Residue frames relative to the residue before (quaternion, step in Angstrom):
aa qw qx qy qz dx dy dz
M 1.0000 0.0000 0.0000 0.0000 0.00 0.00 0.00
A 0.6350 0.5336 -0.3358 0.4464 3.59 1.02 -0.78
M 0.6358 0.5214 -0.3247 0.4675 3.57 1.00 -0.83
W 0.6584 0.5064 -0.3061 0.4653 3.59 0.92 -0.90
F 0.6594 0.5162 -0.3140 0.4474 3.58 0.89 -0.94
F 0.6605 0.5001 -0.3090 0.4671 3.58 0.89 -0.91
D 0.6574 0.5178 -0.3014 0.4571 3.57 0.94 -0.94
L 0.6584 0.5135 -0.3004 0.4611 3.58 0.96 -0.88
V 0.6602 0.4958 -0.3049 0.4747 3.59 0.93 -0.87
A 0.6695 0.4980 -0.3047 0.4594 3.60 0.88 -0.91
A 0.6789 0.4804 -0.2886 0.4743 3.59 0.85 -0.97
G 0.6497 0.5258 -0.3086 0.4541 3.56 0.96 -0.86
T 0.6315 0.5321 -0.3281 0.4588 3.57 1.04 -0.76
F 0.6638 0.4976 -0.3068 0.4665 3.59 0.90 -0.88
V 0.6610 0.4888 -0.3074 0.4792 3.59 0.97 -0.84
F 0.6254 0.5371 -0.3347 0.4565 3.60 0.99 -0.80
I 0.6412 0.5139 -0.3185 0.4726 3.60 0.94 -0.89
Y 0.6648 0.5051 -0.3041 0.4587 3.57 0.93 -0.90
E 0.6823 0.4984 -0.2874 0.4511 3.57 0.89 -0.94
K 0.7336 0.4385 -0.2403 0.4602 3.60 0.91 -0.87
T 0.8074 0.2894 -0.1352 0.4961 3.59 0.91 -0.85
G 0.4118 -0.7003 0.4814 0.3291 3.57 1.15 -0.55
Q 0.5274 0.6202 -0.4071 0.4140 3.58 1.31 0.00
D 0.1841 -0.8055 0.5593 0.0666 3.56 -0.61 1.18
V 0.1202 -0.8204 0.5576 0.0392 3.56 -0.08 1.28
T 0.6178 0.5595 -0.3411 0.4348 3.60 1.25 -0.24
M 0.3424 -0.7469 0.4795 0.3081 3.57 1.27 -0.44
G 0.3482 0.7649 -0.4740 0.2627 3.60 1.24 0.31
E 0.6484 0.5188 -0.3156 0.4591 3.57 1.02 -0.78
A 0.6545 0.4964 -0.3094 0.4791 3.59 0.96 -0.83
Y 0.6446 0.5079 -0.3186 0.4744 3.57 1.01 -0.81
R 0.6286 0.5319 -0.3326 0.4597 3.58 1.04 -0.74
N 0.6487 0.5146 -0.3189 0.4613 3.57 0.94 -0.86
S 0.6775 0.4719 -0.3014 0.4769 3.60 0.91 -0.84
T 0.6310 0.5233 -0.3331 0.4658 3.59 1.06 -0.68
D 0.6168 0.5392 -0.3411 0.4609 3.59 1.04 -0.71
V 0.6433 0.5045 -0.3131 0.4833 3.59 1.02 -0.81
I 0.6419 0.5110 -0.3186 0.4748 3.58 0.96 -0.86
F 0.6559 0.5331 -0.3030 0.4402 3.56 0.93 -0.93
E 0.6221 0.5435 -0.3318 0.4555 3.60 1.08 -0.72
K 0.6997 0.4609 -0.2566 0.4818 3.57 1.06 -0.78
S 0.7980 -0.0457 0.0737 0.5963 3.57 1.01 -0.84
R 0.4108 -0.7282 0.4999 0.2257 3.55 -0.61 1.17
I 0.6543 0.5151 -0.3102 0.4586 3.58 0.96 -0.86
A 0.6651 0.4849 -0.3023 0.4807 3.59 0.89 -0.91
G 0.6316 0.5314 -0.3282 0.4593 3.60 1.04 -0.72
M 0.6590 0.4947 -0.3029 0.4788 3.57 0.96 -0.85
L 0.6330 0.5161 -0.3258 0.4761 3.60 1.02 -0.75
S 0.6318 0.5300 -0.3226 0.4646 3.56 1.05 -0.76
V 0.6556 0.4943 -0.3047 0.4826 3.59 0.95 -0.86
A 0.6642 0.5068 -0.3058 0.4567 3.60 0.89 -0.92
S 0.6679 0.4877 -0.3104 0.4687 3.58 0.90 -0.86
N 0.6130 0.5462 -0.3405 0.4581 3.58 1.08 -0.69
L 0.6661 0.5036 -0.3021 0.4599 3.59 0.92 -0.88
I 0.6597 0.5003 -0.3037 0.4715 3.57 0.92 -0.93
Y 0.6606 0.5113 -0.2984 0.4617 3.56 0.90 -0.95
A 0.6646 0.5145 -0.3045 0.4482 3.59 0.95 -0.85
V 0.6678 0.4942 -0.3101 0.4622 3.60 0.93 -0.84
F 0.7618 0.3913 -0.2144 0.4697 3.59 0.88 -0.88
W 0.8480 0.1556 -0.0651 0.5024 3.60 0.98 -0.58
S 0.8054 0.3637 -0.2176 0.4144 3.61 0.26 -1.20
G 0.5406 -0.6718 0.3697 0.3462 3.59 1.16 -0.41
P 0.6594 -0.5523 0.3696 0.3515 3.54 -1.24 0.57
E 0.5781 0.5916 -0.3862 0.4083 3.59 1.10 -0.58
H 0.5923 0.5663 -0.3506 0.4533 3.57 1.14 -0.63
V 0.6522 0.5078 -0.3014 0.4753 3.59 1.00 -0.85
V 0.6512 0.5234 -0.3189 0.4476 3.58 0.93 -0.90
V 0.6784 0.4661 -0.2990 0.4829 3.59 0.88 -0.88
F 0.6258 0.5503 -0.3290 0.4441 3.58 1.00 -0.86
F 0.7904 0.2802 -0.1275 0.5296 3.61 0.90 -0.97
R 0.2014 0.8284 -0.5053 0.1334 3.62 1.15 0.48
K 0.6536 0.5180 -0.3259 0.4453 3.61 0.91 -0.84
E 0.7011 0.4716 -0.2708 0.4612 3.57 0.91 -0.88
L 0.6567 0.5184 -0.3205 0.4442 3.59 1.02 -0.73
A 0.1427 -0.8781 0.4436 0.1083 3.57 1.19 -0.69
T 0.8318 0.1766 -0.0891 0.5186 3.65 0.61 -1.00
M 0.6092 -0.5603 0.4206 0.3716 3.54 -1.24 0.49
K 0.5968 0.5685 -0.3638 0.4339 3.60 1.06 -0.67
R 0.6718 0.4830 -0.2929 0.4791 3.60 0.93 -0.88
I 0.6207 0.5398 -0.3403 0.4556 3.57 1.02 -0.78
I 0.6653 0.5022 -0.3015 0.4628 3.58 0.90 -0.90
V 0.6436 0.5168 -0.3249 0.4616 3.60 0.93 -0.86
V 0.6650 0.4937 -0.3056 0.4697 3.59 0.90 -0.91
L 0.6470 0.5169 -0.3210 0.4595 3.60 0.94 -0.81
V 0.6649 0.5009 -0.3098 0.4594 3.59 0.88 -0.90
V 0.6883 0.4804 -0.2878 0.4612 3.60 0.84 -0.96
L 0.7217 0.4496 -0.2689 0.4524 3.59 0.77 -0.98
T 0.6378 0.4991 -0.3470 0.4729 3.60 1.02 -0.63
A 0.6219 0.5223 -0.3449 0.4706 3.60 1.06 -0.67
L 0.6502 0.5088 -0.3110 0.4708 3.58 0.95 -0.88
Q 0.6717 0.4872 -0.3028 0.4688 3.58 0.87 -0.90
A 0.6458 0.5147 -0.3244 0.4613 3.61 0.96 -0.78
L 0.6434 0.5123 -0.3270 0.4655 3.60 0.97 -0.77
I 0.6620 0.5049 -0.3074 0.4608 3.57 0.88 -0.90
W 0.7274 0.4376 -0.2589 0.4608 3.58 0.75 -1.00
T 0.6002 0.5353 -0.3706 0.4646 3.60 1.06 -0.59
E 0.6457 0.5098 -0.3091 0.4772 3.58 0.99 -0.86
L 0.6722 0.4883 -0.3030 0.4668 3.59 0.90 -0.87
Y 0.6560 0.4954 -0.3224 0.4694 3.60 0.92 -0.80
T 0.6619 0.5156 -0.3079 0.4486 3.56 0.94 -0.87
L 0.7735 0.3466 -0.1773 0.5002 3.57 0.84 -0.95
G 0.6422 0.5948 -0.3168 0.3653 3.57 1.09 -0.59
Y 0.5280 0.6484 -0.4242 0.3476 3.61 1.16 -0.20
E 0.6198 0.5473 -0.3524 0.4383 3.60 1.05 -0.63
S 0.6434 -0.4354 0.3380 0.5313 3.55 0.57 -1.20
V 0.6491 -0.4925 0.3921 0.4270 3.54 -1.28 0.20
S 0.6340 0.5383 -0.3393 0.4396 3.59 0.99 -0.76
E 0.6250 0.5225 -0.3378 0.4715 3.60 1.09 -0.66
L 0.6287 0.5264 -0.3281 0.4690 3.56 1.03 -0.74
I 0.6547 0.4943 -0.3052 0.4836 3.59 0.94 -0.85
K 0.6309 0.5295 -0.3289 0.4619 3.62 0.96 -0.81
H 0.6325 0.5476 -0.3282 0.4386 3.56 0.96 -0.89
Y 0.7183 0.4403 -0.2594 0.4721 3.59 0.83 -0.92
R 0.6151 0.5397 -0.3538 0.4529 3.60 1.11 -0.47
T 0.7217 0.4409 -0.2451 0.4741 3.57 1.05 -0.72
H 0.7149 0.4192 -0.2606 0.4953 3.60 1.20 -0.27
């Protein structure tokens, strides 16, 4: 719960800054613009760019990156909040599991997933 709470507060702060000032510290808007250009040239490459962005955001850069990236599609503050809550919870679950299991070694983490 602590990991989720911290993640939610951090992501919410970045989104709040973006919404109030227009300053994108996540670089999500710039990435979206470049993905749109890629998508115009190749639909497949554009989809790969979007998919890689989502995976990267869940595992590393954070849910705020996804919110800024998909700001046009989310449209309302209610949708933004729902996406932040869901993605921060998912990220907290993943990282809590990795922190819990990752202290032994990478091989222990792989063994854990093979047996479950």
